[in-house]
Steps between C-alpha positions, in 0.01 A plus 500: 500500500129446450324498164337835578836658580648363177207642303541844659876495433449397138237770450727764653789392276275509194385853582857621552614355166195645321570841654862498383392395150261798489782731611732377224222519241433860608848598383404396146171688527686809622742490207217441254279767667212255539315561829303211645120517521468828309332543163730532196625855462361609836771693680454652843239775501337396171149369454397138509564257222343166409325470836814455706543833675703808569846474654624692803866451585663490844869431431626856474585532869705182526744545211782646711459231766515218245805657338664505843426130551650421162812707571555320832464165323759593237736632769461180703576291191820694436613458861433126492700472179801643684451287810452177303765556234690193624183285501371510142238226545341674798524834321307367200219380726484833682511690171201306366305574820592870481391528137171325576439729798564804280254365243234462772557859613458625143199272464336645811521850357397380154195326650400822676525690171322244282228403751327831586168544675219457247163675520224346291130573466402268786824418684828630635808277489731601783847363435847494651775369273447128427371383838173692552218519245172571680182555301258731683146543363408868480163413654683392818669840550328716761767769530815606316730786588850627446683451828875506557595236758863428590456262794322168454422259783361154437128480571226250430301578188751752367738472205790746469694510171761765569752624245807670650331465842192703403145459371296776340156348431261347755207277402225404744276210395141422595559128435829318563724391213710186531874549464755218482840562658831419334482138620130460429340572837151657455414829669178701484570873480270800539762777495764528226780754495726523196718743311438661161719753324192695383291443811272804453409393148438139609271606785297723266472220244379251763240747629372550148450126449415351841118471529500489882690826516267663248198389703655627821582837348168557323287595809761744618520662160120515471447700819418865420731762635301745715726763648398619843356851505580738780327816613629823345742699704351810668575831335760702684362801686545848356673776689293805567 
C-alpha cells in the first residue's frame, strides 16, 4: 500500500473514531439538556443569546424509527444469548458489541436532539446529527422556501439531509458553499435540502435576516398596485 493510501486510510479511521466519540458525548449532553452551539438558556423558538443563535430542531420525525432500531438490537441480543448459551466466551464478545451498537443508536438520536439547526444574525448552521455541520452565510442565500420532498436523487452541487426520508426546507445559494463528506471529501453545493420540525417558522426567520432576500423582495413590494379599470356596463333597456 502506498503512502497516500495509508494517509487516506488513517484519516478515514480518525474521522470514524471522532464521529463515534461525538455520538457518545451527545448522550451526556442529552441527559444534561445542554444543546451544542446554542446560547445558554436558548431553547427552540426563543430569541438569540450571547451571539450564538436560535435553535430549530429536526429530530421529532425520527423518534419512532430510532426506537425501532433499538428494539431490534435488544431482540437480537436476547436471541444471541440463547444461541450462544453453551459458548460463554463468544457470548461475552457478542454482548459487548450489542451494547456498543445500542449506545451508538441512542447516540445518533441524542446527537440529532442536541445539535439542532442554528440561525444567527449572519449565518445558518445546517446540521444532521454528529456528521454534518455546514455553516451557510445568509448573504449567500438567494432563495428559501418550504418544500416537502420525499424522493432524493444524488446530483452534483446538491446536498440532501433527509430525516425519515423527507426534507421540508430548500435553500438555493448564489455562491457555492464547501461541504465535507463523512470521510472528508470536499463538495461545493449550491442547493441544500434539509428537514426542520418548525419549517414555516424557520423560513420566515431566514427571510427576515437574509440581506439578499430582502433586496430581491424590495422592488416587488415597492411597485404600486394599480387595478385595471373597465368600462361601465350598459344600463339595461326599459320595457315600454
